[in-house]
All heavy atoms as an XYZ file, in Angstrom:
902
protein
N      -3.577     -2.721     17.582
C      -2.373     -3.013     16.818
C      -2.667     -2.857     15.321
O      -3.717     -3.250     14.846
C      -1.890     -4.434     17.091
C      -0.629     -4.730     16.287
S      -0.159     -6.442     16.241
C       0.976     -6.533     17.579
N      -1.737     -2.283     14.600
C      -1.904     -2.045     13.169
C      -1.525     -3.281     12.369
O      -0.473     -3.872     12.582
C      -1.018     -0.848     12.738
O      -1.439      0.301     13.451
C      -1.144     -0.585     11.250
N      -2.416     -3.664     11.441
C      -2.135     -4.774     10.531
C      -2.117     -4.207      9.115
O      -3.053     -3.525      8.703
C      -3.193     -5.866     10.654
C      -2.873     -7.087      9.805
C      -3.841     -8.218     10.083
C      -3.468     -9.448      9.287
N      -4.405    -10.560      9.544
N      -1.036     -4.498      8.377
C      -0.816     -3.899      7.069
C      -0.732     -4.973      5.991
O      -0.076     -6.005      6.182
C       0.493     -3.067      7.070
C       0.744     -2.430      5.711
C       0.446     -1.996      8.151
N      -1.380     -4.709      4.849
C      -1.236     -5.545      3.662
C      -0.228     -4.853      2.747
O      -0.403     -3.685      2.402
C      -2.578     -5.703      2.944
C      -2.563     -6.473      1.614
C      -2.058     -7.904      1.797
C      -3.946     -6.470      0.981
N       0.851     -5.567      2.398
C       1.920     -5.018      1.549
C       1.909     -5.764      0.217
O       2.192     -6.962      0.179
C       3.308     -5.168      2.223
C       4.405     -4.659      1.299
C       3.343     -4.445      3.562
N       1.575     -5.053     -0.871
C       1.521     -5.667     -2.192
C       2.602     -5.071     -3.081
O       2.592     -3.874     -3.365
C       0.149     -5.447     -2.824
N       3.564     -5.912     -3.481
C       4.630     -5.477     -4.382
C       5.194     -6.725     -5.044
O       5.440     -7.718     -4.363
C       5.728     -4.734     -3.611
C       6.617     -3.894     -4.517
O       7.165     -4.451     -5.499
O       6.758     -2.696     -4.248
N       5.393     -6.673     -6.363
C       5.900     -7.853     -7.053
C       7.393     -8.070     -6.833
O       7.908     -9.139     -7.119
C       5.586     -7.799     -8.558
C       6.160     -6.562     -9.229
O       5.953     -5.459     -8.703
O       6.803     -6.700    -10.286
N       8.084     -7.079     -6.286
C       9.515     -7.217     -5.989
C       9.693     -7.711     -4.555
O       9.329     -7.018     -3.602
C      10.227     -5.871     -6.162
O      11.464     -5.889     -5.507
N      10.271     -8.923     -4.414
C      10.478     -9.445     -3.053
C      11.445     -8.550     -2.281
O      11.303     -8.368     -1.070
C      10.980    -10.886     -3.095
O      12.218    -10.953     -3.764
N      12.411     -7.965     -2.976
C      13.356     -7.046     -2.327
C      12.617     -5.827     -1.784
O      12.840     -5.410     -0.645
C      14.444     -6.599     -3.330
O      15.097     -7.769     -3.822
C      15.456     -5.677     -2.682
N      11.724     -5.268     -2.590
C      10.972     -4.091     -2.146
C      10.056     -4.438     -0.982
O       9.928     -3.662     -0.034
C      10.169     -3.514     -3.323
C       9.665     -2.119     -3.079
S      11.045     -0.971     -2.824
C      10.342      0.093     -1.592
N       9.437     -5.626     -1.024
C       8.589     -6.042      0.101
C       9.413     -6.116      1.384
O       8.975     -5.685      2.442
C       7.910     -7.386     -0.181
C       6.760     -7.294     -1.158
C       5.855     -8.525     -1.152
N       6.551     -9.794     -1.219
C       6.915    -10.405     -2.346
N       6.682     -9.849     -3.519
N       7.525    -11.577     -2.298
N      10.640     -6.673      1.282
C      11.513     -6.763      2.461
C      11.852     -5.375      2.992
O      11.849     -5.143      4.206
C      12.799     -7.519      2.114
C      12.615     -9.012      2.045
C      13.946     -9.721      1.843
C      13.737    -11.211      1.676
N      13.985    -11.678      0.317
N      12.134     -4.438      2.079
C      12.453     -3.063      2.489
C      11.250     -2.437      3.195
O      11.392     -1.815      4.258
C      12.878     -2.214      1.260
C      14.246     -2.691      0.748
C      12.896     -0.722      1.601
C      14.619     -2.148     -0.625
N      10.067     -2.621      2.630
C       8.853     -2.060      3.243
C       8.609     -2.690      4.603
O       8.322     -1.995      5.581
C       7.628     -2.246      2.315
C       7.796     -1.386      1.047
C       6.333     -1.885      3.043
C       6.772     -1.667     -0.049
N       8.747     -4.025      4.702
C       8.533     -4.712      5.982
C       9.529     -4.235      7.033
O       9.154     -4.012      8.193
C       8.623     -6.230      5.807
C       7.489     -6.869      5.002
C       7.767     -8.338      4.760
C       6.145     -6.670      5.675
N      10.802     -4.071      6.626
C      11.814     -3.564      7.561
C      11.467     -2.147      8.017
O      11.611     -1.823      9.193
C      13.200     -3.585      6.916
C      14.079     -4.637      7.557
C      15.507     -4.610      7.059
N      15.665     -5.664      6.070
C      16.068     -5.508      4.824
N      16.412     -4.331      4.369
N      16.163     -6.525      4.009
N      11.013     -1.324      7.084
C      10.630      0.054      7.433
C       9.437      0.057      8.380
O       9.392      0.839      9.326
C      10.289      0.854      6.167
O      11.414      0.965      5.337
N       8.475     -0.829      8.127
C       7.312     -0.929      9.028
C       7.766     -1.346     10.423
O       7.327     -0.771     11.423
C       6.292     -1.933      8.474
C       5.450     -1.468      7.288
C       4.709     -2.646      6.661
C       4.478     -0.364      7.708
N       8.652     -2.347     10.499
C       9.159     -2.796     11.798
C       9.895     -1.670     12.507
O       9.776     -1.518     13.726
C      10.060     -4.013     11.631
C       9.279     -5.263     11.288
C      10.157     -6.452     10.931
O      11.355     -6.320     10.720
N       9.540     -7.614     10.835
N      10.640     -0.866     11.743
C      11.393      0.249     12.326
C      10.479      1.287     12.961
O      10.886      1.992     13.883
C      12.269      0.915     11.262
N       9.231      1.361     12.485
C       8.285      2.326     13.068
C       7.266      1.633     13.979
O       6.268      2.219     14.367
C       7.579      3.181     11.980
C       8.599      3.977     11.196
C       6.723      2.331     11.050
N       7.536      0.357     14.308
C       6.727     -0.329     15.313
C       5.580     -1.173     14.789
O       4.778     -1.681     15.565
N       5.477     -1.353     13.474
C       4.414     -2.192     12.912
C       4.998     -3.570     12.620
O       5.853     -3.718     11.753
C       3.828     -1.570     11.611
C       2.783     -2.501     10.996
C       3.237     -0.205     11.895
N       4.529     -4.578     13.354
C       5.087     -5.920     13.194
C       4.116     -6.886     12.529
O       4.502     -7.995     12.166
C       5.497     -6.490     14.564
O       4.356     -6.459     15.429
C       6.635     -5.679     15.170
N       2.862     -6.493     12.378
C       1.862     -7.379     11.785
C       1.614     -6.965     10.336
O       0.857     -6.030     10.064
C       0.564     -7.319     12.599
C      -0.391     -8.455     12.245
O      -0.058     -9.270     11.355
O      -1.477     -8.516     12.843
N       2.284     -7.638      9.406
C       2.142     -7.324      7.985
C       1.996     -8.611      7.189
O       2.615     -9.622      7.501
C       3.343     -6.529      7.497
N       1.156     -8.544      6.175
C       0.922     -9.675      5.287
C       1.419     -9.273      3.900
O       1.127     -8.178      3.429
C      -0.588    -10.022      5.233
C      -0.858    -11.125      4.229
C      -1.092    -10.411      6.619
N       2.185    -10.170      3.268
C       2.774     -9.872      1.955
C       1.942    -10.467      0.827
O       1.467    -11.595      0.930
C       4.169    -10.480      1.850
C       5.194     -9.890      2.781
C       6.546    -10.557      2.586
O       7.097    -10.474      1.467
O       7.030    -11.171      3.546
N       1.817     -9.682     -0.249
C       1.212    -10.167     -1.489
C       2.214     -9.917     -2.610
O       2.757     -8.824     -2.725
C      -0.089     -9.426     -1.768
N       2.469    -10.947     -3.436
C       3.499    -10.859     -4.474
C       2.989    -10.229     -5.771
O       3.772     -9.958     -6.665
C       4.074    -12.240     -4.760
N       1.672    -10.018     -5.863
C       1.125     -9.339     -7.033
C      -0.282     -8.833     -6.713
O      -0.804     -9.064     -5.618
C       1.118    -10.247     -8.275
C       0.275    -11.501     -8.094
O      -0.801    -11.437     -7.448
O       0.679    -12.560     -8.606
N      -0.872     -8.154     -7.678
C      -2.193     -7.553     -7.457
C      -3.282     -8.577     -7.202
O      -4.154     -8.372     -6.359
N      -3.252     -9.690     -7.930
C      -4.270    -10.725     -7.726
C      -4.224    -11.269     -6.305
O      -5.260    -11.469     -5.669
C      -4.083    -11.879     -8.731
C      -4.466    -11.464    -10.139
O      -5.400    -10.695    -10.339
N      -3.745    -11.969    -11.120
N      -3.009    -11.520     -5.809
C      -2.854    -12.047     -4.448
C      -3.327    -11.015     -3.419
O      -3.982    -11.364     -2.436
C      -1.395    -12.435     -4.189
C      -1.206    -13.180     -2.885
C       0.227    -13.634     -2.628
O       1.119    -13.412     -3.479
O       0.448    -14.199     -1.544
N      -3.025     -9.744     -3.666
C      -3.456     -8.685     -2.739
C      -4.972     -8.654     -2.624
O      -5.531     -8.586     -1.525
C      -2.925     -7.331     -3.206
N      -5.645     -8.739     -3.761
C      -7.116     -8.710     -3.762
C      -7.669     -9.946     -3.058
O      -8.621     -9.854     -2.280
C      -7.646     -8.589     -5.209
C      -7.276     -7.207     -5.777
C      -9.154     -8.819     -5.265
C      -7.440     -7.065     -7.281
N      -7.045    -11.101     -3.298
C      -7.495    -12.346     -2.658
C      -7.298    -12.303     -1.145
O      -8.124    -12.829     -0.386
C      -6.746    -13.534     -3.255
N      -6.211    -11.668     -0.681
C      -5.903    -11.621      0.753
C      -6.730    -10.579      1.506
O      -6.964    -10.725      2.703
C      -4.417    -11.311      0.969
C      -3.434    -12.432      0.654
C      -2.009    -11.900      0.645
C      -3.580    -13.566      1.658
N      -7.156     -9.528      0.814
C      -7.835     -8.431      1.506
C      -9.218     -8.850      1.984
O     -10.021     -9.389      1.234
C      -7.968     -7.200      0.608
C      -8.603     -6.045      1.335
C      -7.834     -5.257      2.179
C      -9.954     -5.788      1.232
C      -8.415     -4.213      2.898
C     -10.544     -4.752      1.943
C      -9.767     -3.963      2.770
N      -9.478     -8.586      3.260
C     -10.802     -8.787      3.861
C     -11.162     -7.506      4.599
O     -10.361     -7.025      5.415
C     -10.793     -9.954      4.863
C     -10.311    -11.280      4.308
C     -11.357    -11.982      3.472
C     -10.890    -13.299      2.917
N      -9.981    -13.242      1.798
N     -12.346     -6.943      4.340
C     -12.736     -5.711      5.031
C     -12.659     -5.885      6.550
O     -13.057     -6.913      7.087
C     -14.184     -5.495      4.583
C     -14.290     -6.224      3.283
C     -13.370     -7.405      3.423
N     -12.105     -4.891      7.221
C     -12.004     -4.920      8.674
C     -10.788     -5.656      9.199
O     -10.477     -5.573     10.381
N     -10.091     -6.390      8.349
C      -8.934     -7.163      8.802
C      -7.650     -6.334      8.800
O      -6.764     -6.551      9.606
C      -8.748     -8.404      7.926
C      -7.726     -9.368      8.486
C      -7.639    -10.666      7.691
O      -8.675    -11.146      7.221
O      -6.524    -11.179      7.546
N      -7.556     -5.379      7.871
C      -6.351     -4.569      7.735
C      -6.626     -3.114      8.097
O      -7.694     -2.598      7.802
C      -5.798     -4.648      6.300
C      -5.314     -6.017      5.923
C      -6.151     -6.893      5.239
C      -4.044     -6.444      6.268
C      -5.715     -8.173      4.905
C      -3.595     -7.716      5.941
C      -4.435     -8.586      5.260
N      -5.633     -2.473      8.738
C      -5.729     -1.052      9.082
C      -5.137     -0.179      7.994
O      -5.318      1.037      8.011
C      -4.973     -0.766     10.383
C      -5.429     -1.655     11.507
O      -4.871     -2.725     11.708
N      -6.460     -1.243     12.212
N      -4.380     -0.805      7.076
C      -3.680     -0.049      6.048
C      -3.274     -0.994      4.916
O      -2.963     -2.156      5.163
C      -2.413      0.589      6.644
C      -1.509      1.375      5.710
C      -2.162      2.686      5.291
C      -0.176      1.667      6.378
N      -3.289     -0.453      3.688
C      -2.799     -1.201      2.530
C      -1.703     -0.366      1.874
O      -1.885      0.824      1.616
C      -3.929     -1.475      1.508
C      -3.375     -2.186      0.276
C      -5.054     -2.284      2.139
N      -0.548     -1.000      1.643
C       0.542     -0.386      0.884
C       0.649     -1.180     -0.404
O       0.892     -2.393     -0.364
C       1.863     -0.467      1.658
C       1.948      0.302      2.970
C       3.217     -0.069      3.717
C       1.914      1.794      2.719
N       0.441     -0.529     -1.543
C       0.499     -1.257     -2.809
C       1.398     -0.567     -3.821
O       1.418      0.660     -3.909
C      -0.908     -1.479     -3.411
O      -0.795     -2.240     -4.613
C      -1.616     -0.162     -3.729
N       2.137     -1.380     -4.544
C       2.947     -0.900     -5.651
C       2.002     -0.552     -6.802
O       0.868     -1.027     -6.856
C       3.914     -2.019     -6.072
C       4.920     -1.583     -7.124
O       5.170     -0.368     -7.254
O       5.459     -2.455     -7.809
N       2.472      0.266     -7.732
C       1.665      0.617     -8.900
C       1.808     -0.447     -9.985
O       0.830     -0.990    -10.475
C       2.125      1.972     -9.441
C       1.229      2.488    -10.524
C       0.940      1.881    -11.717
C       0.479      3.684    -10.510
N       0.073      2.637    -12.440
C      -0.231      3.755    -11.731
C       0.349      4.720     -9.596
C      -1.064      4.825    -12.041
C      -0.477      5.780     -9.919
C      -1.179      5.827    -11.120
N       3.058     -0.724    -10.357
C       3.333     -1.621    -11.481
C       3.534     -3.053    -10.991
O       4.557     -3.365    -10.406
C       4.599     -1.156    -12.223
C       4.433      0.245    -12.779
O       3.479      0.526    -13.491
N       5.344      1.129    -12.435
N       2.504     -3.878    -11.222
C       2.584     -5.290    -10.832
C       1.939     -6.143    -11.920
O       1.033     -5.675    -12.606
C       1.838     -5.535     -9.514
C       2.453     -4.891     -8.297
S       1.579     -5.333     -6.779
C       0.025     -4.466     -6.974
N       2.382     -7.396    -12.037
C       1.723     -8.304    -12.995
C       0.350     -8.728    -12.462
O       0.069     -8.580    -11.278
C       2.686     -9.498    -13.054
C       3.423     -9.462    -11.758
C       3.504     -8.016    -11.358
N      -0.471     -9.245    -13.335
C      -1.815     -9.670    -12.922
C      -2.723     -8.459    -12.854
O      -3.308     -8.049    -13.847
N      -2.799     -7.883    -11.681
C      -3.572     -6.654    -11.477
C      -2.605     -5.544    -11.086
O      -1.729     -5.739    -10.265
C      -4.606     -6.840    -10.360
C      -5.613     -7.933    -10.623
C      -6.886     -7.363    -11.173
C      -7.961     -8.420    -11.292
N      -8.433     -8.579    -12.651
N      -2.801     -4.368    -11.648
C      -1.961     -3.218    -11.301
C      -2.376     -2.678     -9.937
O      -3.437     -3.033     -9.410
C      -2.127     -2.088    -12.327
O      -3.471     -1.574    -12.227
C      -1.836     -2.547    -13.740
N      -1.558     -1.793     -9.404
C      -1.905     -1.142     -8.141
C      -3.231     -0.407     -8.229
O      -4.020     -0.421     -7.277
N      -3.509      0.221     -9.369
C      -4.798      0.919     -9.544
C      -5.959     -0.057     -9.464
O      -6.976      0.228     -8.826
C      -4.842      1.632    -10.898
C      -4.335      3.057    -10.956
C      -4.587      3.655    -12.331
C      -4.949      3.933     -9.886
N      -5.814     -1.220    -10.093
C      -6.875     -2.227    -10.040
C      -7.044     -2.774     -8.624
O      -8.169     -3.056     -8.187
C      -6.579     -3.355    -11.031
C      -6.699     -2.909    -12.473
C      -6.166     -3.929    -13.471
O      -5.045     -4.444    -13.266
O      -6.880     -4.199    -14.442
N      -5.935     -2.903     -7.897
C      -5.996     -3.322     -6.487
C      -6.791     -2.287     -5.688
O      -7.686     -2.637     -4.915
C      -4.576     -3.505     -5.893
C      -4.631     -3.681     -4.386
C      -3.873     -4.689     -6.549
N      -6.469     -1.016     -5.893
C      -7.170      0.061     -5.179
C      -8.667     -0.003     -5.477
O      -9.493      0.047     -4.555
C      -6.602      1.449     -5.569
C      -7.463      2.570     -5.021
C      -5.165      1.587     -5.071
N      -9.027     -0.132     -6.743
C     -10.441     -0.175     -7.119
C     -11.155     -1.370     -6.492
O     -12.269     -1.236     -5.981
C     -10.577     -0.180     -8.647
C     -10.153      1.149     -9.255
C      -9.852      1.068    -10.749
O      -9.611     -0.011    -11.303
N      -9.835      2.222    -11.396
N     -10.510     -2.532     -6.496
C     -11.109     -3.737     -5.924
C     -11.282     -3.605     -4.413
O     -12.314     -3.994     -3.859
C     -10.261     -4.960     -6.255
N     -10.282     -3.049     -3.739
C     -10.370     -2.878     -2.281
C     -11.414     -1.827     -1.940
O     -12.207     -2.000     -1.016
C      -8.986     -2.548     -1.682
C      -8.107     -3.806     -1.729
C      -9.112     -2.002     -0.252
C      -6.669     -3.599     -1.317
N     -11.437     -0.734     -2.693
C     -12.435      0.322     -2.451
C     -13.860     -0.201     -2.610
O     -14.767      0.238     -1.923
C     -12.212      1.513     -3.394
C     -11.117      2.423     -2.937
C     -11.559      3.242     -1.717
N     -10.418      3.903     -1.112
C      -9.894      3.603      0.056
N     -10.384      2.634      0.782
N      -8.877      4.271      0.539
N     -14.064     -1.148     -3.501
C     -15.391     -1.734     -3.697
C     -15.833     -2.507     -2.449
O     -17.024     -2.599     -2.159
C     -15.386     -2.660     -4.915
N     -14.864     -3.019     -1.686
C     -15.161     -3.779     -0.467
C     -15.118     -2.923      0.787
O     -15.817     -3.190      1.759
C     -14.137     -4.908     -0.280
C     -14.119     -5.941     -1.362
C     -13.015     -6.949     -1.089
O     -13.008     -7.612     -0.056
N     -12.079     -7.064     -2.009
N     -14.229     -1.926      0.805
C     -13.984     -1.131      2.009
C     -13.632      0.305      1.608
O     -12.508      0.575      1.211
C     -12.841     -1.755      2.803
C     -12.629     -1.081      4.159
O     -13.037      0.083      4.326
O     -12.040     -1.728      5.036
N     -14.605      1.217      1.701
C     -14.339      2.602      1.270
C     -13.467      3.397      2.239
O     -13.002      4.471      1.891
C     -15.733      3.215      1.171
C     -16.594      2.383      2.065
C     -15.990      1.014      2.100
N     -13.196      2.864      3.440
C     -12.514      3.656      4.466
C     -11.046      3.307      4.730
O     -10.292      4.145      5.186
C     -13.290      3.559      5.780
C     -14.634      4.267      5.720
C     -15.267      4.299      7.085
C     -16.497      5.143      7.217
N     -17.474      5.106      6.182
N     -10.638      2.058      4.481
C      -9.268      1.660      4.826
C      -8.264      2.547      4.076
O      -8.411      2.791      2.886
C      -9.014      0.158      4.521
C      -9.046     -0.139      3.034
C      -7.700     -0.306      5.130
N      -7.255      3.083      4.789
C      -6.248      3.885      4.103
C      -5.430      3.023      3.135
O      -4.998      1.930      3.482
C      -5.349      4.413      5.229
C      -6.146      4.248      6.475
C      -7.044      3.072      6.241
N      -5.258      3.528      1.909
C      -4.446      2.844      0.908
C      -3.364      3.820      0.457
O      -3.672      4.928      0.019
C      -5.267      2.411     -0.324
C      -6.441      1.520      0.081
C      -4.360      1.703     -1.338
C      -7.388      1.180     -1.068
N      -2.113      3.389      0.608
C      -0.984      4.223      0.184
C      -0.323      3.560     -1.022
O       0.058      2.389     -0.963
C       0.030      4.419      1.325
C      -0.642      5.136      2.511
C       1.242      5.222      0.834
C       0.240      5.315      3.729
N      -0.223      4.311     -2.106
C       0.444      3.831     -3.315
C       1.948      4.047     -3.131
O       2.390      5.169     -2.877
C      -0.075      4.608     -4.523
C       0.418      4.105     -5.848
S      -0.316      2.535     -6.385
C      -1.916      3.047     -6.976
N       2.705      2.958     -3.217
C       4.165      3.016     -3.070
C       4.753      2.791     -4.459
O       4.605      1.709     -5.017
C       4.679      1.922     -2.109
C       6.176      2.051     -1.905
C       3.949      1.987     -0.778
N       5.380      3.825     -5.007
C       5.775      3.712     -6.407
C       6.865      4.689     -6.801
O       7.154      5.633     -6.073
C       4.525      3.944     -7.295
O       4.852      3.741     -8.652
C       3.974      5.338     -7.114
N       7.432      4.448     -7.966
C       8.369      5.402     -8.557
C       7.614      6.348     -9.480
O       8.169      7.311     -9.974
C       9.453      4.669     -9.380
O       8.798      3.841    -10.344
C      10.341      3.842     -8.489
N       6.335      6.075     -9.714
C       5.502      6.876    -10.621
C       5.027      8.126     -9.903
O       4.047      8.101     -9.181
C       4.271      6.077    -11.081
C       4.580      4.739    -11.692
C       5.177      4.851    -13.089
O       5.117      5.949    -13.679
O       5.701      3.849    -13.570
N       5.728      9.242    -10.091
C       5.376     10.442     -9.339
C       4.868     11.581    -10.219
O       4.621     12.664     -9.726
C       6.580     10.911     -8.526
N       4.698     11.337    -11.528
C       4.232     12.445    -12.341
C       2.766     12.762    -12.040
O       1.989     11.895    -11.671
C       4.503     12.238    -13.831
C       3.884     11.042    -14.480
C       4.716      9.775    -14.445
O       5.767      9.697    -13.778
O       4.264      8.824    -15.065
N       2.418     14.036    -12.214
C       1.132     14.556    -11.773
C      -0.074     13.785    -12.304
O      -1.019     13.517    -11.563
C       1.018     16.021    -12.190
C       0.540     16.903    -11.090
C       0.482     18.351    -11.495
C       0.581     19.180    -10.236
N       1.046     20.507    -10.447
N      -0.058     13.425    -13.570
C      -1.177     12.701    -14.158
C      -1.425     11.377    -13.466
O      -2.567     10.985    -13.224
N      -0.353     10.691    -13.128
C      -0.454      9.401    -12.432
C      -1.007      9.589    -11.017
O      -1.821      8.808    -10.553
C       0.912      8.714    -12.360
C       1.429      8.231    -13.661
C       0.760      6.918    -14.020
N       1.564      6.193    -14.967
C       1.753      4.884    -14.931
N       1.240      4.158    -13.989
N       2.471      4.296    -15.848
N      -0.513     10.624    -10.338
C      -0.979     10.903     -8.977
C      -2.486     11.171     -8.998
O      -3.232     10.622     -8.187
C      -0.205     12.093     -8.360
C      -0.802     12.490     -7.022
C       1.272     11.750     -8.204
N      -2.939     11.984     -9.939
C      -4.374     12.290    -10.056
C      -5.184     11.030    -10.333
O      -6.247     10.819     -9.740
C      -4.609     13.307    -11.180
C      -4.344     14.750    -10.808
C      -4.425     15.649    -12.045
C      -5.329     15.233     -9.756
N      -4.671     10.189    -11.215
C      -5.338      8.926    -11.539
C      -5.496      8.070    -10.276
O      -6.558      7.502    -10.025
C      -4.463      8.184    -12.562
C      -5.203      7.328    -13.526
C      -4.236      6.634    -14.496
O      -3.041      6.908    -14.546
N      -4.767      5.721    -15.268
N      -4.444      7.992     -9.493
C      -4.469      7.191     -8.261
C      -5.459      7.773     -7.255
O      -6.217      7.040     -6.624
C      -3.067      7.127     -7.658
N      -5.470      9.088     -7.116
C      -6.387      9.740     -6.175
C      -7.833      9.500     -6.604
O      -8.694      9.180     -5.781
C      -6.070     11.250     -6.054
C      -4.731     11.423     -5.305
C      -7.191     12.005     -5.347
C      -4.144     12.815     -5.359
N      -8.093      9.603     -7.899
C      -9.447      9.352     -8.402
C      -9.875      7.906     -8.162
O     -11.052      7.629     -7.938
C      -9.538      9.697     -9.892
C      -9.510     11.190    -10.132
C      -9.270     11.557    -11.597
O      -8.890     10.719    -12.413
N      -9.473     12.817    -11.908
N      -8.921      6.985     -8.182
C      -9.226      5.570     -7.939
C      -9.489      5.297     -6.457
O     -10.018      4.255     -6.098
C      -8.091      4.692     -8.434
N      -9.085      6.241     -5.582
C      -9.362      6.071     -4.161
C      -8.145      5.937     -3.270
O      -8.263      5.552     -2.103
N      -6.971      6.245     -3.799
C      -5.759      6.177     -2.977
C      -5.810      7.267     -1.907
O      -6.217      8.395     -2.175
C      -4.506      6.346     -3.877
C      -3.279      6.688     -3.079
C      -4.268      5.091     -4.675
N      -5.410      6.918     -0.691
C      -5.407      7.878      0.416
C      -4.158      8.739      0.412
O      -4.180      9.883      0.851
C      -5.470      7.139      1.755
O      -6.497      6.179      1.737
N      -3.052      8.148     -0.063
C      -1.778      8.858     -0.012
C      -0.805      8.208     -0.986
O      -1.106      7.181     -1.584
C      -1.200      8.825      1.411
C      -0.432     10.088      1.759
O       0.180     10.690      0.849
O      -0.429     10.463      2.937
N       0.360      8.804     -1.074
C       1.375      8.435     -2.044
C       2.714      8.358     -1.342
O       3.036      9.233     -0.552
C       1.428      9.557     -3.082
C       1.450      9.077     -4.485
C       0.307      8.607     -5.102
C       2.631      9.093     -5.199
C       0.336      8.167     -6.401
C       2.664      8.652     -6.502
C       1.516      8.190     -7.102
O       1.554      7.751     -8.383
N       3.501      7.342     -1.613
C       4.833      7.206     -1.045
C       5.774      6.909     -2.203
O       5.646      5.881     -2.860
C       4.832      6.060     -0.030
C       5.996      5.899      0.917
C       6.239      7.158      1.745
C       5.742      4.727      1.854
N       6.674      7.843     -2.491
C       7.547      7.698     -3.650
C       8.838      6.984     -3.258
O       9.490      7.354     -2.282
C       7.835      9.081     -4.284
C       8.758      8.940     -5.493
C       6.531      9.762     -4.698
N       9.180      5.928     -4.015
C      10.428      5.185     -3.798
C      11.590      6.017     -4.329
O      11.444      6.641     -5.373
C      10.408      3.859     -4.567
C       9.345      2.883     -4.160
C       9.400      1.689     -5.123
C       8.201      0.790     -4.988
N       8.195     -0.280     -5.985
N      12.743      5.971     -3.700
C      12.987      5.361     -2.382
C      12.479      6.286     -1.280
O      12.389      7.489     -1.467
C      14.513      5.256     -2.352
C      14.991      6.391     -3.201
C      13.942      6.581     -4.270
N      12.131      5.702     -0.145
C      11.644      6.482      0.989
C      12.358      6.026      2.252
O      12.960      4.965      2.280
C      10.126      6.330      1.149
C       9.695      4.905      1.376
C       9.636      4.362      2.643
C       9.378      4.091      0.288
C       9.268      3.049      2.839
C       9.007      2.764      0.478
C       8.946      2.249      1.751
N      12.277      6.854      3.283
C      12.907      6.507      4.571
C      11.834      6.029      5.548
O      10.634      6.278      5.349
C      13.606      7.730      5.180
O      12.609      8.714      5.473
C      14.656      8.317      4.233
N      12.263      5.387      6.612
C      11.332      4.948      7.658
C      10.619      6.158      8.268
O       9.440      6.070      8.624
C      12.074      4.157      8.728
N      11.319      7.295      8.363
C      10.687      8.497      8.921
C       9.528      8.981      8.058
O       8.483      9.379      8.572
C      11.715      9.628      9.084
C      12.670      9.364     10.242
O      12.303      8.585     11.153
O      13.776      9.921     10.233
N       9.710      8.942      6.742
C       8.636      9.358      5.826
C       7.462      8.387      5.959
O       6.302      8.796      6.013
C       9.139      9.431      4.368
C       7.997      9.654      3.394
C      10.187     10.528      4.222
N       7.757      7.093      6.054
C       6.710      6.091      6.239
C       5.967      6.343      7.551
O       4.736      6.295      7.597
C       7.298      4.684      6.213
C       6.304      3.546      6.422
C       5.236      3.529      5.332
C       7.035      2.206      6.460
N       6.703      6.625      8.620
C       6.090      6.909      9.919
C       5.114      8.083      9.816
O       4.001      8.030     10.336
C       7.155      7.207     10.978
C       6.544      7.555     12.345
C       7.572      7.942     13.391
N       8.318      6.787     13.839
C       9.624      6.609     13.654
N      10.332      7.521     13.033
N      10.214      5.546     14.098
N       5.541      9.156      9.130
C       4.673     10.325      8.950
C       3.373      9.943      8.250
O       2.300     10.392      8.640
C       5.388     11.398      8.128
C       6.483     12.116      8.887
C       7.359     12.985      7.972
O       6.910     13.307      6.841
O       8.468     13.332      8.390
N       3.465      9.128      7.203
C       2.276      8.705      6.456
C       1.363      7.855      7.345
O       0.142      8.022      7.326
C       2.657      7.896      5.206
C       3.516      8.649      4.228
C       2.742      9.609      3.377
C       3.631     10.224      2.324
N       2.981     11.251      1.547
N       1.956      6.943      8.125
C       1.167      6.092      9.021
C       0.436      6.938     10.062
O      -0.752      6.746     10.321
C       2.052      5.053      9.711
C       2.680      3.984      8.818
C       3.606      3.103      9.621
C       1.638      3.155      8.123
N       1.148      7.892     10.652
C       0.540      8.757     11.667
C      -0.574      9.597     11.064
O      -1.626      9.780     11.676
C       1.608      9.651     12.319
C       2.522      8.870     13.244
C       3.725      9.667     13.740
O       3.896     10.833     13.323
O       4.493      9.104     14.546
N      -0.343     10.090      9.852
C      -1.341     10.908      9.145
C      -2.652     10.141      8.977
O      -3.724     10.723      9.018
C      -0.768     11.319      7.785
C      -1.702     12.137      6.932
C      -1.001     12.503      5.629
C      -1.974     13.148      4.647
N      -1.322     13.396      3.357
N      -2.548      8.826      8.808
C      -3.738      8.001      8.564
C      -4.165      7.192      9.795
O      -4.909      6.235      9.679
C      -3.503      7.103      7.345
C      -3.315      7.898      6.097
N      -4.354      8.537      5.457
C      -2.200      8.232      5.414
C      -3.889      9.195      4.405
N      -2.585      9.034      4.373
N      -3.651      7.588     10.959
C      -4.100      6.996     12.218
C      -3.618      5.585     12.484
O      -4.246      4.840     13.227
N      -2.498      5.215     11.886
C      -1.968      3.848     12.102
C      -0.776      3.881     13.051
O      -0.065      4.828     13.129
C      -1.527      3.245     10.776
S      -2.907      3.018      9.646
């Protein structure tokens, strides 16, 4: 069973992501309201996937990616954001992001990303 960590400072966006995950059959998700909480909740081997927003208070999505990568180099991390310009995408990839999901997205697009990363 897939367990997902969802980090986004917008409670509305977290609800949308959770609903989209449920629509594609993922029911085990843990919510983090900011980057600090995401880092505190993450335990290597506990999650099959991390979905993180880019712009969050405390720690940014990039800092979340770096902190998680320091603990677990293999877990797929998908950056969920409105930041789609090339420089930002490259920055995220260099930090260790596995993939990118641009808001707004559909459950079908999310499903494709999950399947691509074996979730």
